[in-house]
C-alpha positions in Angstrom: -17.1 -11.8 -6.1 -17.4 -14.5 -8.8 -15.4 -17.6 -9.5 -11.6 -17.7 -9.2 -9.5 -16.6 -12.1 -6.9 -18.9 -13.7 -4.0 -16.8 -12.3 -3.5 -15.7 -8.7 -2.7 -12.0 -8.4 0.4 -11.1 -6.5 0.3 -8.8 -3.4 2.3 -5.6 -3.4 3.7 -3.2 -0.9 4.8 0.0 -2.6 6.3 3.3 -1.6 3.9 5.9 -3.0 5.8 9.2 -2.9 3.8 12.4 -2.9 2.0 14.4 -5.6 5.3 15.5 -7.2 6.2 11.9 -7.9 4.5 12.5 -11.3 7.4 15.0 -12.1 10.2 12.6 -11.2 12.3 11.5 -14.2 12.6 7.9 -13.1 10.0 6.7 -10.6 6.8 7.0 -12.7 8.5 4.8 -15.3 9.5 2.2 -12.7 5.9 2.0 -11.5 4.5 1.7 -15.0 7.1 -1.0 -15.9 6.1 -2.9 -12.8 2.4 -2.9 -13.6 3.1 -4.0 -17.1 4.6 -7.3 -15.8 1.5 -8.1 -13.7 -1.6 -10.0 -14.8 -4.5 -7.5 -15.4 -6.5 -7.1 -12.2 -10.2 -7.6 -12.1 -10.2 -5.0 -9.3 -7.7 -3.3 -7.0 -7.9 -3.2 -3.2 -5.8 -0.3 -1.7 -4.6 0.0 1.9 -3.0 3.4 2.3 -0.9 4.9 5.0 -3.1 7.9 4.9 -6.3 6.3 6.1 -6.5 5.1 9.7 -10.1 4.5 10.8 -11.6 2.0 13.3 -13.7 0.0 12.9 -12.3 -0.9 9.5 -13.9 1.2 6.9 -14.6 1.0 3.2 -14.3 4.0 0.9 -14.7 4.7 -2.8 -17.2 1.9 -3.1 -18.9 4.0 -5.7 -17.1 6.8 -7.6 -16.6 9.9 -5.4 -14.1 12.8 -5.6 -10.5 12.2 -4.7 -9.2 13.2 -1.3 -6.4 15.8 -1.7 -4.9 15.2 1.7 -1.9 17.4 1.4 -1.1 21.1 1.9 1.1 23.8 0.4 1.6 22.3 -3.1 1.2 24.1 -6.4 -2.4 24.3 -7.6 -2.1 21.8 -10.5 -1.6 18.9 -8.0 -5.1 19.6 -6.7 -6.5 19.2 -10.2 -5.3 15.6 -10.8 -8.2 13.3 -11.5 -8.5 9.5 -11.3 -11.9 8.4 -12.2 -11.7 4.7 -11.6 -15.0 2.7 -11.5 -16.4 1.9 -8.1 -16.1 -1.6 -6.7 -19.4 -2.5 -4.9 -18.9 -6.2 -5.7 -15.4 -6.2 -4.2 -16.8 -4.2 -1.2 -19.4 -7.0 -0.6 -16.7 -9.6 -0.7 -14.5 -7.7 1.7 -17.4 -7.3 4.2 -18.1 -11.0 4.0 -14.4 -11.9 4.7 -13.8 -9.4 7.5 -17.1 -9.0 9.3 -17.5 -11.1 12.4 -19.0 -10.7 15.8 -17.2 -7.9 17.5 -15.4 -6.8 14.4 -17.7 -4.6 12.4 -17.0 -3.2 8.9 -18.3 0.3 8.2 -19.0 2.2 5.0 -18.0 5.8 4.5 -19.7 6.6 1.2 -18.1 10.0 0.6 -14.6 9.0 1.4 -12.6 9.0 -1.9 -9.2 7.7 -2.8 -6.4 9.6 -1.0 -3.0 10.4 -2.5 -1.5 7.2 -1.1 -3.9 5.4 -3.5 -4.3 7.5 -6.6 -0.7 8.9 -6.9 0.8 5.4 -7.7 -2.3 4.2 -9.6 -2.1 7.2 -12.0 1.4 5.8 -13.0 0.5 2.1 -12.9 -3.0 2.1 -14.4 -3.4 5.5 -16.1 -6.5 4.6 -18.0 -8.4 4.4 -14.6 -10.5 1.6 -16.0 -10.1 -0.9 -13.2 -12.5 -0.8 -10.2 -10.7 0.4 -7.0 -11.7 0.0 -3.4 -9.9 1.5 -0.5 -10.0 0.2 3.0 -8.8 1.8 6.2 -6.2 0.5 8.6 -8.1 -0.1 11.9 -4.9 -0.4 13.9 -1.1 0.0 13.4 -0.4 -3.2 15.2 1.7 -5.3 12.8 0.2 -8.7 13.9 -3.3 -7.5 13.7 -2.7 -6.0 10.2 -1.3 -9.3 9.1 -4.5 -11.0 10.3 -6.5 -8.5 8.1 -4.3 -9.5 5.2 -4.8 -13.2 5.8 -8.6 -12.8 5.8 -8.4 -10.8 2.5 -6.1 -13.4 0.8 -8.9 -15.3 -1.0 -9.5 -12.2 -3.1 -6.2 -12.8 -4.8 -7.6 -15.9 -6.5 -10.5 -13.8 -7.8 -8.4 -11.4 -9.7 -8.0 -8.8 -7.0 -4.6 -7.0 -6.7 -4.0 -6.2 -3.1 -1.7 -3.1 -2.6 -0.3 -1.8 0.6 0.8 1.8 0.0 3.2 3.5 2.3 6.8 4.5 2.3 9.7 2.3 3.3 11.2 5.2 5.4 9.2 8.2 6.3 10.3 11.1 8.6 9.7 14.4 6.9 10.7 16.4 10.0 14.2 14.9 10.0 14.9 15.8 6.3 16.9 18.9 7.3 19.6 18.8 4.6 20.2 17.8 1.0 21.1 14.2 0.4 20.0 10.9 1.9 20.2 10.7 5.7 22.0 7.8 7.3 18.9 6.8 9.2 17.1 6.2 5.9 19.9 4.2 4.3 20.5 2.1 7.4 16.8 1.2 7.8 16.4 0.5 4.1 19.5 -1.8 4.1 18.2 -3.6 7.3 14.7 -4.0 5.8 16.0 -5.3 2.5 18.1 -7.9 4.4 15.2 -8.8 6.6 13.0 -9.5 3.6 15.7 -11.5 1.8 16.5 -13.6 4.9 12.7 -14.1 5.6 13.2 -12.5 9.1 9.5 -12.0 9.6 9.7 -11.8 13.4 12.3 -9.0 13.0 10.0 -7.1 10.6 7.1 -7.4 12.9 9.2 -5.9 15.7 10.9 -3.4 13.4 11.0 -0.5 15.8 13.2 -2.5 18.2 15.1 -4.8 15.9 16.1 -2.4 13.2 18.8 0.3 13.3 17.3 3.8 13.3 13.8 2.5 13.4 12.5 5.3 15.5 14.0 7.9 13.2 12.9 6.1 10.0 9.4 5.8 11.4 8.6 8.1 14.2 5.0 7.2 13.5 4.6 3.8 11.9 1.7 4.3 9.5 3.8 4.3 6.4 5.4 0.9 7.2 2.2 -0.6 8.5 0.6 -1.4 5.0 3.5 -3.9 4.5 1.9 -6.2 7.1 -1.4 -6.4 5.3 0.5 -7.4 2.2 2.5 -9.9 4.2 -0.7 -11.5 5.6 -2.2 -11.8 2.2 1.0 -13.6 1.0 1.3 -15.8 4.1 -2.2 -17.2 3.8 -1.5 -18.2 0.2 1.8 -19.9 1.2 3.8 -17.3 -0.7 5.4 -15.3 2.1 8.8 -16.5 1.0 8.2 -15.7 -2.7 9.1 -12.0 -2.4 11.4 -9.6 -4.3 12.1 -5.9 -4.2 11.0 -4.5 -7.5 11.9 -0.8 -6.9 14.6 0.5 -4.7 16.7 3.7 -4.3 15.8 6.9 -2.6 13.6 9.9 -3.4 14.2 13.2 -1.5 16.0 11.2 1.1 13.4 8.6 1.7 13.6 4.9 0.7 11.2 4.0 -2.1 11.7 0.2 -1.8 8.7 -1.6 -3.1 8.1 -5.3 -2.8 6.1 -8.0 -4.6 4.9 -11.2 -3.0 3.9 -14.0 -5.3 
């Protein structure tokens, strides 16, 4: 990409909900209010819990249809559109930053934005006038994902908003009753305190260091995007400059969302 902008973009980790997020009376407004406080991005780089692919892959380089990667929802959720411009210039920059001997970067031209990307973007940037690129997670290893984030960090000085999109707690199978389960509140409280106290080692080993970690994340793909965000913050010396922008719970799951920088 071209020369650096005057203002470094922050790096975000957000809980993205599901297609019915659009119908929630509170959460869409929280996302919209958050984006209104940010500098306008030149482009957006999305890392979603819903795309694991190795080697690391680039999708939505040019505009292609959305990926409706969910089942059993009312028909109108499959009609949602988000026609953001493609981001070939950003894709070229990402390839340059990430490609190295033994670490290829692949293109998947027909892979569009999945709901981990477009569901929050519809609320944050509803005009769909900012180029968006999505990259896959090539691994769920927290340290390796931090390294991906470190390599991507220079993009922040070129006007790129890096967003890791997951869910602070995510165990749909364990949501067996109304209300917020204890495992969700316990993990959310622990994660908030770990962020506030800068316990990065604890976060990297969250399955073993947290209460109810195995229940909050029986698979870790929804927490994993946080580490890309953390890497992008650490490389800029801004890992300590973090704050929770959104908190609370949605259908029993913690919707905590964090801004670095």
